[in-house]
Backbone atoms as SQL, in Angstrom:
CREATE TABLE atoms (id INTEGER PRIMARY KEY, chain TEXT, resi INTEGER, resn TEXT, atom TEXT, x REAL, y REAL, z REAL);
INSERT INTO atoms VALUES
  (1, 'A', 1, 'MET', 'N', -58.650, 15.928, 3.102),
  (2, 'A', 1, 'MET', 'CA', -57.320, 15.739, 4.065),
  (3, 'A', 1, 'MET', 'C', -56.085, 16.773, 3.166),
  (4, 'A', 2, 'THR', 'N', -55.271, 17.668, 3.671),
  (5, 'A', 2, 'THR', 'CA', -54.739, 18.548, 3.676),
  (6, 'A', 2, 'THR', 'C', -53.019, 17.990, 3.635),
  (7, 'A', 3, 'ASN', 'N', -52.718, 18.444, 3.251),
  (8, 'A', 3, 'ASN', 'CA', -51.110, 17.753, 2.477),
  (9, 'A', 3, 'ASN', 'C', -50.278, 18.275, 3.370),
  (10, 'A', 4, 'PRO', 'N', -49.190, 17.833, 3.655),
  (11, 'A', 4, 'PRO', 'CA', -48.201, 17.822, 4.475),
  (12, 'A', 4, 'PRO', 'C', -47.271, 18.976, 3.883),
  (13, 'A', 5, 'THR', 'N', -46.431, 19.547, 4.750),
  (14, 'A', 5, 'THR', 'CA', -45.232, 20.595, 4.225),
  (15, 'A', 5, 'THR', 'C', -44.575, 19.623, 3.912),
  (16, 'A', 6, 'ILE', 'N', -43.796, 20.197, 2.870),
  (17, 'A', 6, 'ILE', 'CA', -42.961, 19.438, 2.287),
  (18, 'A', 6, 'ILE', 'C', -41.536, 20.560, 2.542),
  (19, 'A', 7, 'LEU', 'N', -40.456, 19.821, 2.801),
  (20, 'A', 7, 'LEU', 'CA', -39.171, 21.098, 3.172),
  (21, 'A', 7, 'LEU', 'C', -38.210, 20.754, 1.972),
  (22, 'A', 8, 'ILE', 'N', -37.783, 21.438, 1.314),
  (23, 'A', 8, 'ILE', 'CA', -36.876, 21.216, 0.258),
  (24, 'A', 8, 'ILE', 'C', -35.445, 21.690, 0.361),
  (25, 'A', 9, 'LEU', 'N', -34.211, 20.711, 0.814),
  (26, 'A', 9, 'LEU', 'CA', -33.098, 21.128, 1.341),
  (27, 'A', 9, 'LEU', 'C', -32.350, 21.209, -0.203),
  (28, 'A', 10, 'ASP', 'N', -31.996, 22.390, -0.786),
  (29, 'A', 10, 'ASP', 'CA', -31.026, 21.580, -2.044),
  (30, 'A', 10, 'ASP', 'C', -29.901, 23.347, -2.086),
  (31, 'A', 11, 'PRO', 'N', -28.533, 23.318, -2.001),
  (32, 'A', 11, 'PRO', 'CA', -27.802, 24.475, -2.311),
  (33, 'A', 11, 'PRO', 'C', -27.990, 25.398, -3.667),
  (34, 'A', 12, 'HIS', 'N', -28.764, 24.505, -4.274),
  (35, 'A', 12, 'HIS', 'CA', -28.836, 24.874, -5.909),
  (36, 'A', 12, 'HIS', 'C', -30.181, 26.026, -5.926),
  (37, 'A', 13, 'ARG', 'N', -29.878, 27.131, -5.761),
  (38, 'A', 13, 'ARG', 'CA', -31.376, 28.010, -5.907),
  (39, 'A', 13, 'ARG', 'C', -32.439, 27.454, -6.888),
  (40, 'A', 14, 'GLU', 'N', -31.901, 27.389, -8.191),
  (41, 'A', 14, 'GLU', 'CA', -32.471, 27.028, -9.164),
  (42, 'A', 14, 'GLU', 'C', -33.870, 25.445, -9.064),
  (43, 'A', 15, 'LEU', 'N', -32.742, 24.828, -8.386),
  (44, 'A', 15, 'LEU', 'CA', -33.215, 23.829, -8.177),
  (45, 'A', 15, 'LEU', 'C', -34.333, 23.409, -7.509),
  (46, 'A', 16, 'ALA', 'N', -34.059, 24.107, -6.524),
  (47, 'A', 16, 'ALA', 'CA', -34.894, 24.368, -5.235),
  (48, 'A', 16, 'ALA', 'C', -36.437, 24.556, -5.929),
  (49, 'A', 17, 'ASP', 'N', -36.164, 26.207, -6.129),
  (50, 'A', 17, 'ASP', 'CA', -37.048, 27.239, -6.627),
  (51, 'A', 17, 'ASP', 'C', -38.483, 26.093, -7.398),
  (52, 'A', 18, 'MET', 'N', -37.404, 25.690, -8.629),
  (53, 'A', 18, 'MET', 'CA', -38.296, 24.607, -9.519),
  (54, 'A', 18, 'MET', 'C', -39.004, 23.377, -9.056),
  (55, 'A', 19, 'ALA', 'N', -38.461, 22.959, -7.943),
  (56, 'A', 19, 'ALA', 'CA', -39.174, 21.855, -7.036),
  (57, 'A', 19, 'ALA', 'C', -40.544, 22.584, -6.653),
  (58, 'A', 20, 'ALA', 'N', -40.405, 23.495, -5.898),
  (59, 'A', 20, 'ALA', 'CA', -41.332, 24.630, -5.051),
  (60, 'A', 20, 'ALA', 'C', -42.216, 24.807, -5.819),
  (61, 'A', 21, 'GLU', 'N', -42.016, 25.016, -6.801),
  (62, 'A', 21, 'GLU', 'CA', -43.305, 25.677, -8.034),
  (63, 'A', 21, 'GLU', 'C', -43.740, 24.685, -8.143),
  (64, 'A', 22, 'VAL', 'N', -42.963, 23.469, -8.549),
  (65, 'A', 22, 'VAL', 'CA', -43.982, 22.202, -8.989),
  (66, 'A', 22, 'VAL', 'C', -45.078, 21.886, -7.770),
  (67, 'A', 23, 'LEU', 'N', -44.628, 21.385, -6.806),
  (68, 'A', 23, 'LEU', 'CA', -44.874, 21.413, -5.430),
  (69, 'A', 23, 'LEU', 'C', -46.132, 22.453, -4.637),
  (70, 'A', 24, 'SER', 'N', -45.928, 23.482, -5.088),
  (71, 'A', 24, 'SER', 'CA', -46.670, 24.139, -5.000),
  (72, 'A', 24, 'SER', 'C', -47.700, 24.247, -5.683),
  (73, 'A', 25, 'ALA', 'N', -48.095, 24.503, -7.190),
  (74, 'A', 25, 'ALA', 'CA', -48.833, 24.261, -8.039),
  (75, 'A', 25, 'ALA', 'C', -49.956, 22.732, -7.639),
  (76, 'A', 26, 'ARG', 'N', -49.144, 21.924, -7.095),
  (77, 'A', 26, 'ARG', 'CA', -50.048, 20.819, -6.537),
  (78, 'A', 26, 'ARG', 'C', -50.807, 20.858, -4.803),
  (79, 'A', 27, 'GLY', 'N', -50.657, 22.082, -4.893),
  (80, 'A', 27, 'GLY', 'CA', -51.487, 22.158, -3.174),
  (81, 'A', 27, 'GLY', 'C', -50.156, 22.329, -2.331),
  (82, 'A', 28, 'TYR', 'N', -49.420, 21.959, -2.262),
  (83, 'A', 28, 'TYR', 'CA', -48.219, 21.589, -1.031),
  (84, 'A', 28, 'TYR', 'C', -48.301, 22.490, -0.547),
  (85, 'A', 29, 'VAL', 'N', -47.635, 22.856, 0.970),
  (86, 'A', 29, 'VAL', 'CA', -47.146, 23.613, 1.526),
  (87, 'A', 29, 'VAL', 'C', -45.361, 23.645, 1.228),
  (88, 'A', 30, 'VAL', 'N', -44.289, 24.435, 0.790),
  (89, 'A', 30, 'VAL', 'CA', -43.368, 24.359, 0.942),
  (90, 'A', 30, 'VAL', 'C', -42.234, 25.118, 1.622),
  (91, 'A', 31, 'VAL', 'N', -41.184, 24.885, 2.165),
  (92, 'A', 31, 'VAL', 'CA', -40.229, 25.675, 2.475),
  (93, 'A', 31, 'VAL', 'C', -38.656, 25.134, 1.629),
  (94, 'A', 32, 'VAL', 'N', -38.257, 25.804, 1.844),
  (95, 'A', 32, 'VAL', 'CA', -36.960, 26.051, 0.735),
  (96, 'A', 32, 'VAL', 'C', -35.624, 26.407, 2.091),
  (97, 'A', 33, 'ALA', 'N', -34.535, 25.452, 1.742),
  (98, 'A', 33, 'ALA', 'CA', -33.575, 25.807, 2.727),
  (99, 'A', 33, 'ALA', 'C', -31.991, 25.554, 1.926),
  (100, 'A', 34, 'GLU', 'N', -31.170, 26.387, 1.814),
  (101, 'A', 34, 'GLU', 'CA', -30.152, 26.260, 1.308),
  (102, 'A', 34, 'GLU', 'C', -28.789, 26.617, 1.830),
  (103, 'A', 35, 'ARG', 'N', -28.901, 26.291, 3.169),
  (104, 'A', 35, 'ARG', 'CA', -28.053, 26.240, 3.910),
  (105, 'A', 35, 'ARG', 'C', -28.388, 25.608, 5.035),
  (106, 'A', 36, 'PHE', 'N', -27.250, 24.501, 6.030),
  (107, 'A', 36, 'PHE', 'CA', -27.562, 23.667, 6.849),
  (108, 'A', 36, 'PHE', 'C', -28.217, 24.166, 7.809),
  (109, 'A', 37, 'GLU', 'N', -27.439, 25.267, 8.791),
  (110, 'A', 37, 'GLU', 'CA', -28.540, 25.988, 9.381),
  (111, 'A', 37, 'GLU', 'C', -29.895, 26.690, 9.087),
  (112, 'A', 38, 'LYS', 'N', -30.282, 26.948, 8.527),
  (113, 'A', 38, 'LYS', 'CA', -31.804, 27.434, 7.906),
  (114, 'A', 38, 'LYS', 'C', -32.680, 26.038, 7.498),
  (115, 'A', 39, 'ALA', 'N', -31.996, 25.046, 7.529),
  (116, 'A', 39, 'ALA', 'CA', -32.761, 23.761, 7.500),
  (117, 'A', 39, 'ALA', 'C', -32.954, 23.324, 8.949),
  (118, 'A', 40, 'LEU', 'N', -32.002, 23.610, 9.685),
  (119, 'A', 40, 'LEU', 'CA', -31.755, 23.306, 11.326),
  (120, 'A', 40, 'LEU', 'C', -33.071, 23.863, 11.820),
  (121, 'A', 41, 'THR', 'N', -33.275, 24.901, 11.133),
  (122, 'A', 41, 'THR', 'CA', -34.121, 26.064, 11.701),
  (123, 'A', 41, 'THR', 'C', -35.782, 26.060, 11.439),
  (124, 'A', 42, 'ALA', 'N', -35.829, 25.255, 9.983),
  (125, 'A', 42, 'ALA', 'CA', -37.176, 25.003, 9.349),
  (126, 'A', 42, 'ALA', 'C', -37.411, 23.538, 10.337),
  (127, 'A', 43, 'LEU', 'N', -36.789, 22.617, 9.950),
  (128, 'A', 43, 'LEU', 'CA', -36.925, 21.324, 10.999),
  (129, 'A', 43, 'LEU', 'C', -37.333, 21.833, 12.276),
  (130, 'A', 44, 'ASP', 'N', -36.923, 22.608, 13.167),
  (131, 'A', 44, 'ASP', 'CA', -37.426, 23.218, 14.667),
  (132, 'A', 44, 'ASP', 'C', -38.596, 23.828, 14.972),
  (133, 'A', 45, 'SER', 'N', -38.644, 24.521, 13.635),
  (134, 'A', 45, 'SER', 'CA', -39.805, 26.026, 13.999),
  (135, 'A', 45, 'SER', 'C', -40.927, 25.430, 13.186),
  (136, 'A', 46, 'VAL', 'N', -41.036, 24.464, 11.835),
  (137, 'A', 46, 'VAL', 'CA', -41.956, 24.007, 11.498),
  (138, 'A', 46, 'VAL', 'C', -42.857, 22.805, 11.546),
  (139, 'A', 47, 'PRO', 'N', -43.627, 22.412, 12.438),
  (140, 'A', 47, 'PRO', 'CA', -44.269, 21.052, 12.740),
  (141, 'A', 47, 'PRO', 'C', -44.713, 20.150, 11.692),
  (142, 'A', 48, 'THR', 'N', -44.900, 21.289, 10.671),
  (143, 'A', 48, 'THR', 'CA', -46.057, 20.457, 10.010),
  (144, 'A', 48, 'THR', 'C', -45.142, 19.630, 8.707),
  (145, 'A', 49, 'ILE', 'N', -43.746, 19.519, 8.916),
  (146, 'A', 49, 'ILE', 'CA', -43.391, 19.001, 7.992),
  (147, 'A', 49, 'ILE', 'C', -43.309, 17.277, 8.027),
  (148, 'A', 50, 'ARG', 'N', -43.599, 16.746, 6.853),
  (149, 'A', 50, 'ARG', 'CA', -43.536, 15.504, 6.769),
  (150, 'A', 50, 'ARG', 'C', -43.104, 15.057, 6.154),
  (151, 'A', 51, 'LEU', 'N', -42.254, 15.450, 5.160),
  (152, 'A', 51, 'LEU', 'CA', -41.705, 15.207, 3.978),
  (153, 'A', 51, 'LEU', 'C', -40.604, 16.208, 3.712),
  (154, 'A', 52, 'ALA', 'N', -39.203, 15.334, 3.343),
  (155, 'A', 52, 'ALA', 'CA', -38.319, 16.311, 3.099),
  (156, 'A', 52, 'ALA', 'C', -37.451, 15.818, 1.437),
  (157, 'A', 53, 'VAL', 'N', -37.138, 16.500, 0.774),
  (158, 'A', 53, 'VAL', 'CA', -36.184, 16.452, -0.498),
  (159, 'A', 53, 'VAL', 'C', -35.129, 17.170, -0.339),
  (160, 'A', 54, 'CYS', 'N', -34.431, 16.580, -0.383),
  (161, 'A', 54, 'CYS', 'CA', -33.003, 16.915, 0.103),
  (162, 'A', 54, 'CYS', 'C', -31.915, 16.409, -0.630),
  (163, 'A', 55, 'HIS', 'N', -30.931, 17.203, -0.776),
  (164, 'A', 55, 'HIS', 'CA', -29.472, 16.671, -1.078),
  (165, 'A', 55, 'HIS', 'C', -28.788, 16.345, 0.196),
  (166, 'A', 56, 'ALA', 'N', -27.880, 15.857, -0.189),
  (167, 'A', 56, 'ALA', 'CA', -27.280, 14.552, 0.891),
  (168, 'A', 56, 'ALA', 'C', -26.688, 15.674, 1.835),
  (169, 'A', 57, 'THR', 'N', -25.575, 16.790, 1.576),
  (170, 'A', 57, 'THR', 'CA', -24.820, 18.387, 2.024),
  (171, 'A', 57, 'THR', 'C', -25.198, 19.083, 1.761),
  (172, 'A', 58, 'LEU', 'N', -25.363, 20.182, 2.763),
  (173, 'A', 58, 'LEU', 'CA', -25.484, 21.446, 2.504),
  (174, 'A', 58, 'LEU', 'C', -24.357, 22.492, 3.261),
  (175, 'A', 59, 'PRO', 'N', -24.487, 23.701, 2.090),
  (176, 'A', 59, 'PRO', 'CA', -23.184, 24.204, 2.868),
  (177, 'A', 59, 'PRO', 'C', -23.687, 24.756, 4.097),
  (178, 'A', 60, 'SER', 'N', -22.638, 25.497, 4.983),
  (179, 'A', 60, 'SER', 'CA', -22.577, 25.677, 6.612),
  (180, 'A', 60, 'SER', 'C', -22.103, 27.418, 6.505),
  (181, 'A', 61, 'ASP', 'N', -22.838, 27.943, 7.374),
  (182, 'A', 61, 'ASP', 'CA', -22.547, 29.399, 7.828),
  (183, 'A', 61, 'ASP', 'C', -21.253, 28.850, 8.670),
  (184, 'A', 62, 'GLY', 'N', -21.146, 27.921, 9.435),
  (185, 'A', 62, 'GLY', 'CA', -19.914, 27.884, 10.271),
  (186, 'A', 62, 'GLY', 'C', -18.823, 27.070, 10.076),
  (187, 'A', 63, 'ARG', 'N', -19.298, 26.219, 9.080),
  (188, 'A', 63, 'ARG', 'CA', -17.897, 25.046, 9.034),
  (189, 'A', 63, 'ARG', 'C', -17.505, 25.247, 7.030),
  (190, 'A', 64, 'PRO', 'N', -16.335, 25.119, 6.987),
  (191, 'A', 64, 'PRO', 'CA', -15.576, 25.567, 5.743),
  (192, 'A', 64, 'PRO', 'C', -16.206, 24.219, 4.603),
  (193, 'A', 65, 'GLU', 'N', -16.786, 23.495, 5.073),
  (194, 'A', 65, 'GLU', 'CA', -16.811, 22.060, 3.946),
  (195, 'A', 65, 'GLU', 'C', -18.470, 21.846, 4.658),
  (196, 'A', 66, 'PRO', 'N', -19.058, 21.497, 3.406),
  (197, 'A', 66, 'PRO', 'CA', -20.585, 20.650, 3.221),
  (198, 'A', 66, 'PRO', 'C', -20.684, 20.114, 4.431),
  (199, 'A', 67, 'VAL', 'N', -21.990, 20.142, 5.023),
  (200, 'A', 67, 'VAL', 'CA', -22.257, 19.364, 5.986),
  (201, 'A', 67, 'VAL', 'C', -24.039, 18.460, 5.821),
  (202, 'A', 68, 'SER', 'N', -23.579, 17.290, 6.513),
  (203, 'A', 68, 'SER', 'CA', -24.838, 16.102, 5.876),
  (204, 'A', 68, 'SER', 'C', -25.854, 16.243, 6.573),
  (205, 'A', 69, 'ILE', 'N', -26.642, 16.466, 5.871),
  (206, 'A', 69, 'ILE', 'CA', -28.325, 17.089, 6.348),
  (207, 'A', 69, 'ILE', 'C', -28.463, 15.130, 6.991),
  (208, 'A', 70, 'LEU', 'N', -28.378, 14.695, 6.070),
  (209, 'A', 70, 'LEU', 'CA', -28.819, 13.183, 6.678),
  (210, 'A', 70, 'LEU', 'C', -28.603, 13.190, 7.631),
  (211, 'A', 71, 'GLU', 'N', -27.930, 13.456, 9.062),
  (212, 'A', 71, 'GLU', 'CA', -27.406, 12.827, 10.205),
  (213, 'A', 71, 'GLU', 'C', -28.703, 13.970, 11.173),
  (214, 'A', 72, 'GLU', 'N', -29.581, 14.708, 10.312),
  (215, 'A', 72, 'GLU', 'CA', -30.148, 15.212, 11.311),
  (216, 'A', 72, 'GLU', 'C', -31.699, 14.554, 10.807),
  (217, 'A', 73, 'LEU', 'N', -31.633, 14.187, 9.349),
  (218, 'A', 73, 'LEU', 'CA', -33.154, 13.528, 8.828),
  (219, 'A', 73, 'LEU', 'C', -33.149, 11.971, 9.343),
  (220, 'A', 74, 'ALA', 'N', -32.079, 11.583, 9.768),
  (221, 'A', 74, 'ALA', 'CA', -32.163, 10.124, 9.979),
  (222, 'A', 74, 'ALA', 'C', -32.930, 9.638, 10.867),
  (223, 'A', 75, 'PRO', 'N', -32.955, 9.899, 12.034),
  (224, 'A', 75, 'PRO', 'CA', -33.567, 9.412, 13.263),
  (225, 'A', 75, 'PRO', 'C', -35.182, 9.965, 12.853),
  (226, 'A', 76, 'ARG', 'N', -35.329, 10.841, 12.056),
  (227, 'A', 76, 'ARG', 'CA', -36.499, 11.415, 12.178),
  (228, 'A', 76, 'ARG', 'C', -37.773, 10.719, 11.496),
  (229, 'A', 77, 'ALA', 'N', -38.214, 9.534, 12.260),
  (230, 'A', 77, 'ALA', 'CA', -38.841, 8.981, 11.278),
  (231, 'A', 77, 'ALA', 'C', -40.711, 9.593, 10.687),
  (232, 'A', 78, 'ASP', 'N', -40.539, 10.411, 11.372),
  (233, 'A', 78, 'ASP', 'CA', -41.848, 11.047, 10.966),
  (234, 'A', 78, 'ASP', 'C', -41.782, 12.295, 9.927),
  (235, 'A', 79, 'ILE', 'N', -40.778, 12.270, 9.310),
  (236, 'A', 79, 'ILE', 'CA', -40.212, 12.651, 8.266),
  (237, 'A', 79, 'ILE', 'C', -40.045, 11.848, 6.900),
  (238, 'A', 80, 'ALA', 'N', -40.826, 12.132, 5.915),
  (239, 'A', 80, 'ALA', 'CA', -40.561, 11.074, 4.728),
  (240, 'A', 80, 'ALA', 'C', -39.335, 11.482, 4.311),
  (241, 'A', 81, 'LEU', 'N', -38.833, 10.672, 3.263),
  (242, 'A', 81, 'LEU', 'CA', -37.558, 11.323, 2.910),
  (243, 'A', 81, 'LEU', 'C', -36.796, 11.081, 1.288),
  (244, 'A', 82, 'VAL', 'N', -36.767, 12.177, 0.497),
  (245, 'A', 82, 'VAL', 'CA', -36.246, 11.799, -1.202),
  (246, 'A', 82, 'VAL', 'C', -35.316, 11.907, -0.751),
  (247, 'A', 83, 'VAL', 'N', -33.841, 11.577, -1.279),
  (248, 'A', 83, 'VAL', 'CA', -32.834, 11.799, -1.260),
  (249, 'A', 83, 'VAL', 'C', -32.298, 12.253, -2.866),
  (250, 'A', 84, 'ILE', 'N', -31.507, 13.650, -2.955),
  (251, 'A', 84, 'ILE', 'CA', -31.266, 13.945, -4.477),
  (252, 'A', 84, 'ILE', 'C', -30.069, 13.766, -4.508),
  (253, 'A', 85, 'SER', 'N', -29.165, 13.079, -5.985),
  (254, 'A', 85, 'SER', 'CA', -27.943, 13.723, -5.639),
  (255, 'A', 85, 'SER', 'C', -27.408, 13.508, -7.411),
  (256, 'A', 86, 'SER', 'N', -26.676, 14.548, -7.869),
  (257, 'A', 86, 'SER', 'CA', -25.474, 14.380, -8.949),
  (258, 'A', 86, 'SER', 'C', -24.757, 13.173, -8.964),
  (259, 'A', 87, 'ARG', 'N', -24.657, 12.250, -7.820),
  (260, 'A', 87, 'ARG', 'CA', -23.400, 11.569, -7.943),
  (261, 'A', 87, 'ARG', 'C', -24.272, 10.308, -7.546),
  (262, 'A', 88, 'PRO', 'N', -23.157, 9.264, -7.846),
  (263, 'A', 88, 'PRO', 'CA', -23.664, 7.889, -8.181),
  (264, 'A', 88, 'PRO', 'C', -23.959, 7.701, -6.100),
  (265, 'A', 89, 'PHE', 'N', -25.106, 6.994, -5.835),
  (266, 'A', 89, 'PHE', 'CA', -25.905, 7.059, -4.739),
  (267, 'A', 89, 'PHE', 'C', -24.788, 6.221, -3.912),
  (268, 'A', 90, 'GLU', 'N', -24.447, 5.148, -4.411),
  (269, 'A', 90, 'GLU', 'CA', -23.321, 4.367, -3.251),
  (270, 'A', 90, 'GLU', 'C', -22.132, 5.244, -2.752),
  (271, 'A', 91, 'ASP', 'N', -21.514, 6.461, -3.622),
  (272, 'A', 91, 'ASP', 'CA', -20.897, 7.400, -3.253),
  (273, 'A', 91, 'ASP', 'C', -21.661, 8.432, -2.010),
  (274, 'A', 92, 'VAL', 'N', -22.737, 8.454, -1.579),
  (275, 'A', 92, 'VAL', 'CA', -23.069, 9.263, -1.078),
  (276, 'A', 92, 'VAL', 'C', -23.367, 8.272, 0.491),
  (277, 'A', 93, 'PRO', 'N', -22.469, 8.636, 1.502),
  (278, 'A', 93, 'PRO', 'CA', -22.459, 8.494, 2.780),
  (279, 'A', 93, 'PRO', 'C', -24.187, 8.283, 3.447),
  (280, 'A', 94, 'GLY', 'N', -25.021, 8.211, 4.157),
  (281, 'A', 94, 'GLY', 'CA', -25.518, 8.120, 5.338),
  (282, 'A', 94, 'GLY', 'C', -26.904, 7.931, 5.299),
  (283, 'A', 95, 'ILE', 'N', -27.076, 7.556, 3.155),
  (284, 'A', 95, 'ILE', 'CA', -28.261, 7.681, 3.399),
  (285, 'A', 95, 'ILE', 'C', -29.362, 6.628, 4.046),
  (286, 'A', 96, 'PRO', 'N', -30.646, 7.099, 4.910),
  (287, 'A', 96, 'PRO', 'CA', -31.151, 6.020, 5.243),
  (288, 'A', 96, 'PRO', 'C', -31.869, 5.080, 4.775),
  (289, 'A', 97, 'GLU', 'N', -32.285, 4.097, 5.205),
  (290, 'A', 97, 'GLU', 'CA', -32.567, 2.732, 4.596),
  (291, 'A', 97, 'GLU', 'C', -34.416, 3.103, 3.915),
  (292, 'A', 98, 'ARG', 'N', -34.533, 4.069, 4.638),
  (293, 'A', 98, 'ARG', 'CA', -36.478, 4.507, 3.950),
  (294, 'A', 98, 'ARG', 'C', -35.858, 5.230, 3.183),
  (295, 'A', 99, 'ALA', 'N', -34.962, 5.949, 2.958),
  (296, 'A', 99, 'ALA', 'CA', -35.143, 6.827, 2.049),
  (297, 'A', 99, 'ALA', 'C', -34.830, 6.854, 0.109),
  (298, 'A', 100, 'VAL', 'N', -35.984, 7.203, -0.633),
  (299, 'A', 100, 'VAL', 'CA', -36.146, 7.344, -1.785),
  (300, 'A', 100, 'VAL', 'C', -35.173, 8.144, -2.667),
  (301, 'A', 101, 'ARG', 'N', -34.464, 7.402, -3.449),
  (302, 'A', 101, 'ARG', 'CA', -33.441, 8.180, -4.312),
  (303, 'A', 101, 'ARG', 'C', -33.472, 8.512, -5.703),
  (304, 'A', 102, 'LEU', 'N', -33.318, 9.806, -5.592),
  (305, 'A', 102, 'LEU', 'CA', -33.825, 10.390, -6.679),
  (306, 'A', 102, 'LEU', 'C', -32.636, 10.933, -7.629),
  (307, 'A', 103, 'ALA', 'N', -31.896, 10.623, -8.684),
  (308, 'A', 103, 'ALA', 'CA', -31.186, 11.263, -9.997),
  (309, 'A', 103, 'ALA', 'C', -31.322, 12.319, -10.569),
  (310, 'A', 104, 'LYS', 'N', -30.388, 13.051, -10.258),
  (311, 'A', 104, 'LYS', 'CA', -30.420, 14.771, -10.725),
  (312, 'A', 104, 'LYS', 'C', -29.763, 14.496, -12.384),
  (313, 'A', 105, 'PRO', 'N', -30.139, 14.674, -13.126),
  (314, 'A', 105, 'PRO', 'CA', -31.105, 16.041, -12.992),
  (315, 'A', 105, 'PRO', 'C', -32.743, 15.180, -13.478),
  (316, 'A', 106, 'PHE', 'N', -33.896, 15.919, -12.824),
  (317, 'A', 106, 'PHE', 'CA', -34.827, 14.954, -12.399),
  (318, 'A', 106, 'PHE', 'C', -36.067, 15.925, -13.236),
  (319, 'A', 107, 'GLY', 'N', -37.300, 15.736, -13.420),
  (320, 'A', 107, 'GLY', 'CA', -38.339, 16.470, -14.076),
  (321, 'A', 107, 'GLY', 'C', -39.705, 16.233, -13.121),
  (322, 'A', 108, 'ALA', 'N', -40.488, 17.435, -13.538),
  (323, 'A', 108, 'ALA', 'CA', -41.527, 17.392, -11.824),
  (324, 'A', 108, 'ALA', 'C', -42.215, 15.923, -12.020),
  (325, 'A', 109, 'SER', 'N', -42.756, 14.919, -12.624),
  (326, 'A', 109, 'SER', 'CA', -42.837, 13.780, -13.111),
  (327, 'A', 109, 'SER', 'C', -42.097, 12.824, -11.840),
  (328, 'A', 110, 'GLU', 'N', -40.694, 13.182, -11.998),
  (329, 'A', 110, 'GLU', 'CA', -39.809, 12.216, -11.439),
  (330, 'A', 110, 'GLU', 'C', -39.852, 12.308, -10.096),
  (331, 'A', 111, 'LEU', 'N', -39.922, 13.807, -9.700),
  (332, 'A', 111, 'LEU', 'CA', -39.922, 14.513, -8.101),
  (333, 'A', 111, 'LEU', 'C', -41.366, 13.518, -8.101),
  (334, 'A', 112, 'LEU', 'N', -42.687, 13.755, -8.427),
  (335, 'A', 112, 'LEU', 'CA', -43.596, 13.841, -7.578),
  (336, 'A', 112, 'LEU', 'C', -44.094, 12.485, -7.470),
  (337, 'A', 113, 'ASP', 'N', -43.469, 11.495, -8.724),
  (338, 'A', 113, 'ASP', 'CA', -43.728, 10.077, -8.610),
  (339, 'A', 113, 'ASP', 'C', -42.421, 9.447, -7.326),
  (340, 'A', 114, 'ALA', 'N', -41.238, 10.147, -6.807),
  (341, 'A', 114, 'ALA', 'CA', -40.342, 10.043, -6.024),
  (342, 'A', 114, 'ALA', 'C', -40.776, 10.297, -4.065),
  (343, 'A', 115, 'ILE', 'N', -42.124, 11.731, -4.760),
  (344, 'A', 115, 'ILE', 'CA', -42.284, 11.845, -3.147),
  (345, 'A', 115, 'ILE', 'C', -43.846, 10.825, -2.818),
  (346, 'A', 116, 'ALA', 'N', -44.191, 10.706, -3.652),
  (347, 'A', 116, 'ALA', 'CA', -45.525, 9.577, -3.666),
  (348, 'A', 116, 'ALA', 'C', -44.782, 8.307, -3.030),
  (349, 'A', 117, 'ARG', 'N', -43.984, 8.053, -3.824),
  (350, 'A', 117, 'ARG', 'CA', -42.989, 6.560, -3.205),
  (351, 'A', 117, 'ARG', 'C', -42.701, 6.880, -1.469),
  (352, 'A', 118, 'ALA', 'N', -41.855, 7.811, -1.630),
  (353, 'A', 118, 'ALA', 'CA', -41.788, 8.212, -0.319),
  (354, 'A', 118, 'ALA', 'C', -42.853, 8.391, 0.962),
  (355, 'A', 119, 'SER', 'N', -44.067, 8.683, 0.342),
  (356, 'A', 119, 'SER', 'CA', -44.980, 8.987, 1.504),
  (357, 'A', 119, 'SER', 'C', -45.334, 7.614, 1.466),
  (358, 'A', 120, 'ARG', 'N', -45.657, 6.576, 0.530),
  (359, 'A', 120, 'ARG', 'CA', -46.567, 5.519, 0.953),
  (360, 'A', 120, 'ARG', 'C', -45.694, 4.936, 1.822),
  (361, 'A', 121, 'THR', 'N', -44.056, 4.758, 1.735),
  (362, 'A', 121, 'THR', 'CA', -43.419, 4.017, 2.869),
  (363, 'A', 121, 'THR', 'C', -43.242, 4.933, 4.225),
  (364, 'A', 122, 'SER', 'N', -43.782, 5.959, 4.348),
  (365, 'A', 122, 'SER', 'CA', -43.766, 6.581, 5.909),
  (366, 'A', 122, 'SER', 'C', -45.532, 6.839, 6.009),
  (367, 'A', 123, 'GLY', 'N', -46.381, 6.292, 5.329),
  (368, 'A', 123, 'GLY', 'CA', -47.921, 6.662, 5.734),
  (369, 'A', 123, 'GLY', 'C', -48.056, 7.845, 5.459),
  (370, 'A', 124, 'VAL', 'N', -47.529, 9.465, 4.797),
  (371, 'A', 124, 'VAL', 'CA', -48.251, 10.456, 4.540),
  (372, 'A', 124, 'VAL', 'C', -48.479, 10.347, 3.394),
  (373, 'A', 125, 'THR', 'N', -49.969, 10.800, 3.119),
  (374, 'A', 125, 'THR', 'CA', -50.372, 10.577, 2.130),
  (375, 'A', 125, 'THR', 'C', -50.497, 11.787, 1.198),
  (376, 'A', 126, 'PRO', 'N', -49.691, 12.011, -0.114),
  (377, 'A', 126, 'PRO', 'CA', -49.428, 12.979, -1.078),
  (378, 'A', 126, 'PRO', 'C', -50.832, 13.441, -1.692),
  (379, 'A', 127, 'ARG', 'N', -50.680, 14.498, -2.399),
  (380, 'A', 127, 'ARG', 'CA', -51.940, 14.707, -3.497),
  (381, 'A', 127, 'ARG', 'C', -50.894, 14.469, -4.938),
  (382, 'A', 128, 'THR', 'N', -51.900, 14.393, -5.648),
  (383, 'A', 128, 'THR', 'CA', -51.006, 13.410, -7.368),
  (384, 'A', 128, 'THR', 'C', -51.488, 14.697, -7.887);
């Protein structure tokens, strides 16, 4: 079985690149987006996305304040979800119940564990 495509959504490029490198090395196809509009484009144009690792908000080209990507992902039951944050999760509005929470900073093993937990919840089978 091939691995699902993972969408990494984070405004911090270094973190997104680290996560993409870890996941690519384990055979995942990875799509990275740093901005809200690019995230929407990826969600619309890459039908193989089955898991998202995302920061709750992303900068937007059209709005002065960051925009919640969780509003877009909440109704997408076909996409397993790992929400990452450096803030306490009780301060992050709109996290779907199915989401696995992963506190920043995190390492490769914590990321892979969170992906495995989110995948089990959604029925997506990850590569370990």
